[in-house]
C-alpha positions in Angstrom: -2.0 -235.5 54.8 -3.0 -237.9 57.6 -0.4 -240.7 57.7 -0.6 -244.0 59.7 2.7 -245.6 60.4 2.2 -249.3 61.3 4.7 -251.5 63.3 2.7 -253.8 65.5 5.5 -255.7 67.1 9.2 -255.6 68.0 10.3 -252.6 70.0 13.5 -252.0 68.1 11.6 -251.9 64.7 8.9 -249.8 66.3 11.5 -247.2 67.3 12.5 -246.8 63.7 8.9 -246.5 62.7 8.6 -243.8 65.3 11.5 -242.0 63.7 9.8 -242.1 60.3 6.7 -240.7 61.8 8.7 -237.9 63.4 10.2 -237.0 60.0 6.8 -236.9 58.4 5.4 -234.7 61.2 8.3 -232.2 60.7 7.1 -232.1 57.0 3.7 -230.9 58.2 1.8 -234.2 58.0 -0.6 -235.4 60.7 0.9 -238.7 61.9 -0.4 -241.6 64.0 1.8 -244.5 65.1 0.3 -248.0 65.6 2.9 -249.8 67.7 3.4 -251.9 70.9 1.8 -250.2 74.0 5.2 -249.5 75.8 6.1 -247.0 73.1 3.2 -244.7 73.9 5.1 -242.2 76.2 7.8 -241.7 73.6 5.3 -241.2 70.7 3.2 -238.7 72.7 6.3 -236.9 73.8 7.2 -236.3 70.2 3.7 -235.0 69.4 2.5 -238.1 67.5 -1.0 -239.7 67.8 -0.6 -243.2 69.3 -2.7 -246.3 68.6 -1.6 -249.2 70.9 -2.0 -252.7 69.3 -3.8 -254.7 72.0 -6.3 -256.5 69.7 -7.2 -256.4 66.0 -10.7 -255.2 66.8 -9.7 -252.2 69.0 -6.8 -251.3 66.7 -9.0 -251.3 63.6 -11.6 -249.1 65.3 -9.0 -246.6 66.2 -7.5 -246.7 62.7 -10.9 -246.1 61.1 -11.5 -243.2 63.4 -8.2 -241.6 62.4 -9.1 -241.8 58.7 -5.6 -242.1 57.3 -4.9 -241.0 53.7 -1.6 -242.9 53.6 -0.8 -246.1 55.4 2.9 -247.2 55.8 3.0 -250.9 56.9 6.5 -251.6 58.0 5.5 -255.1 59.3 3.3 -256.4 56.5 2.3 -259.8 58.0 -0.9 -261.8 58.3 -1.7 -259.8 61.4 -1.5 -256.4 59.7 -3.1 -257.3 56.3 -6.7 -256.8 57.8 -5.7 -253.5 59.3 -4.3 -252.3 56.0 -7.2 -253.6 53.9 -9.9 -252.2 56.1 -8.2 -249.0 57.2 -10.0 -246.9 54.5 -6.6 -245.4 53.4 -6.6 -244.8 49.6 -2.8 -245.2 49.6 -1.3 -248.3 51.3 2.5 -248.8 51.0 4.5 -251.8 52.2 7.7 -253.8 51.6 7.4 -257.4 50.3 9.9 -259.9 51.7 9.2 -263.0 49.6 8.5 -263.4 45.9 5.0 -264.5 46.4 4.2 -261.4 48.4 4.5 -259.3 45.3 0.9 -260.4 44.6 -0.6 -258.7 47.7 -2.1 -256.1 45.4 -5.6 -256.0 46.9 -4.1 -255.2 50.3 -1.4 -252.7 49.2 -1.3 -250.5 46.1 2.4 -249.9 46.3 5.0 -252.6 47.2 8.8 -252.4 47.3 11.4 -255.0 47.9 12.6 -255.4 51.5 16.3 -254.6 51.2 18.6 -255.5 54.1 15.6 -256.6 56.1 14.6 -253.0 56.7 17.1 -252.8 59.5 18.2 -249.2 59.2 16.3 -246.0 59.1 17.6 -245.4 55.6 16.0 -248.6 54.3 12.7 -247.5 55.8 12.9 -244.1 54.0 12.7 -246.0 50.7 9.0 -246.5 51.3 8.4 -242.7 51.5 10.7 -241.6 48.6 7.6 -240.1 46.9 7.3 -237.7 49.8 10.6 -236.1 49.0 13.0 -238.3 51.0 16.2 -239.5 49.3 17.5 -242.5 51.3 20.8 -242.6 49.4 21.7 -239.1 50.6 20.8 -240.0 54.2 22.9 -243.1 54.0 25.9 -241.3 52.4 25.8 -238.6 55.1 25.1 -241.1 57.9 22.1 -239.0 59.0 19.7 -240.2 61.7 16.7 -238.8 63.5 17.2 -238.0 67.2 14.5 -237.9 69.9 16.7 -236.0 72.3 19.3 -233.2 72.4 20.3 -233.9 76.0 24.1 -233.3 76.6 26.0 -236.6 77.3 26.2 -237.7 81.0 29.0 -239.2 83.0 27.9 -242.8 83.2 27.8 -245.9 81.0 24.5 -247.9 80.7 25.3 -251.7 80.5 22.5 -253.9 79.2 23.5 -257.5 79.3 20.2 -259.3 78.8 18.3 -259.8 75.6 15.0 -261.6 74.9 16.7 -264.8 73.6 19.6 -266.9 74.8 21.9 -266.0 71.9 21.5 -262.4 72.8 22.2 -262.6 76.5 25.2 -262.8 78.9 25.1 -265.1 81.9 24.8 -263.4 85.2 28.4 -264.4 86.0 29.7 -262.9 82.8 27.7 -259.7 83.2 28.9 -259.1 86.8 32.5 -259.8 85.8 32.4 -257.4 82.9 30.7 -254.7 85.0 33.6 -255.1 87.5 36.2 -254.9 84.8 34.6 -251.7 83.4 34.6 -250.1 86.9 38.2 -251.1 87.4 39.0 -249.3 84.1 37.5 -246.1 85.5 33.9 -246.2 84.2 30.8 -245.4 86.2 28.5 -248.3 85.2 24.8 -248.7 85.6 23.7 -252.3 84.8 20.1 -252.2 83.5 17.5 -254.9 82.9 13.8 -254.7 82.2 11.1 -255.6 84.7 10.3 -259.0 83.1 13.9 -260.1 83.9 13.5 -260.1 87.7 15.0 -263.5 88.1 18.1 -262.4 86.1 18.2 -259.2 88.2 18.2 -261.4 91.4 21.1 -263.4 90.0 23.0 -260.2 89.4 22.3 -259.0 93.0 23.7 -262.3 94.4 26.9 -261.5 92.5 27.3 -258.1 94.0 25.5 -256.0 91.3 22.6 -253.7 92.1 20.8 -253.4 88.7 18.5 -250.7 87.5 15.2 -252.2 86.7 12.7 -250.2 84.7 10.3 -250.1 81.8 10.7 -248.4 78.4 10.1 -244.9 79.6 12.6 -245.3 82.5 15.1 -246.9 80.1 14.7 -244.0 77.7 15.4 -241.5 80.5 18.4 -243.5 81.7 20.0 -243.7 78.2 19.1 -240.2 77.3 21.0 -238.8 80.2 23.9 -241.2 79.9 27.3 -240.9 78.2 26.9 -244.1 76.2 25.6 -247.6 76.1 27.1 -251.1 76.2 24.5 -253.6 75.0 24.1 -257.1 73.8 22.6 -257.2 70.3 19.1 -256.1 71.4 16.7 -253.2 71.9 18.8 -250.8 74.1 21.3 -249.9 71.4 18.5 -249.0 69.0 17.3 -246.6 71.7 20.9 -245.3 72.1 21.0 -244.4 68.3 17.7 -242.4 68.5 18.9 -240.5 71.6 22.3 -239.6 69.9 24.4 -241.8 72.2 27.3 -243.9 71.1 27.0 -247.6 71.7 29.2 -250.6 71.8 27.3 -253.7 70.7 28.3 -257.2 71.9 27.8 -259.4 68.8 26.5 -262.9 69.5 24.4 -265.4 67.7 23.3 -265.1 64.1 22.5 -261.4 63.7 25.8 -259.8 62.7 25.2 -260.1 59.0 22.3 -257.5 59.0 24.4 -254.7 60.4 25.2 -251.3 58.8 28.2 -249.3 59.6 27.3 -246.2 61.7 29.7 -243.8 63.4 27.6 -244.0 66.5 28.1 -247.8 66.8 31.0 -250.1 67.4 30.9 -253.9 67.4 32.9 -256.3 69.5 32.8 -260.1 69.1 32.3 -262.9 68.8 34.0 -263.7 72.0 34.8 -267.4 71.6 37.9 -269.3 70.3 35.8 -271.5 68.0 33.3 -268.9 66.8 29.5 -269.3 67.0 27.8 -271.4 64.3 25.1 -268.7 63.5 22.3 -271.3 63.5 18.9 -270.3 64.7 18.6 -273.4 66.8 21.6 -274.4 68.9 22.6 -278.1 68.2 23.5 -278.7 71.8 20.6 -276.7 73.3 22.7 -274.7 75.7 24.1 -271.8 73.6 27.4 -272.2 75.6 29.4 -270.8 72.7 27.8 -267.4 73.0 28.6 -266.9 76.7 32.4 -266.6 76.7 33.6 -263.0 77.1 36.9 -261.4 76.3 36.5 -258.7 78.9 39.7 -256.9 77.9 38.5 -256.5 74.3 35.2 -255.1 75.5 36.9 -252.6 77.8 39.3 -251.5 75.1 36.3 -251.0 72.7 34.4 -248.9 75.3 37.5 -246.8 76.0 38.1 -246.2 72.3 34.5 -245.5 71.3 32.7 -243.9 74.2 34.1 -240.7 75.8 32.4 -240.1 79.1 32.4 -236.8 80.8 34.6 -237.0 83.9 
């Protein structure tokens, strides 16, 4: 069967869509992944066809050319409804998030409730239960899909910068934490993405020489590492799919969507008063999310991540 897995935005979510595509490929299906362009090297490396979402017109042309028999829309937004409706796929599956979205019958012919915001791989398997997957068994056994079987390395990847203020450390806090980890005996590589050059410059002024690279470079860095220390953002999703343990610095409003996984440990919040978990900071500065308990983080990394010496 030709299957199109659709996740147009959000790299973390797209990684889980890639994992679903990999499972289907292992079942013998021909799989195409429609996802953000940076994911292309990883998808091609796993033997999946890749359709980058750059515009609706070009994406729709590629989808029609692929001629999918089953479409799995893990995003299901106004931007993906035209792709689903005009794809030509006789089977179109999606989650619905709000009650009114149950009536999207012309677009999708199978809709399921969006449990736990589809955060884990197990939730996403619910959409392909008819193809022989049993999410409850995967969840009970804590099973995941791995993109790599590389043995663990001897260094820790530290990713202190997320896309938004509530998921980022200040440059001062990041540099201080990196020093504390090195003093505790860890070999630390501080990594940021190319779009964060200003942040990288701030780290350099504080004595850090960060690794700056795109998705493919991040993938190689994490794949060969011994573990990841990350704010609540994309890098720890990548750690999960490369079978690396990760310590996640919880900040902001996201901690209520987490699932317990043996590969993950959470630390935080790091403030005496506790963050308010609002989506918009009432003071505008997000100061409450910047205070670190460095000793607690170092203890968590020592306990959870065993690096090869």
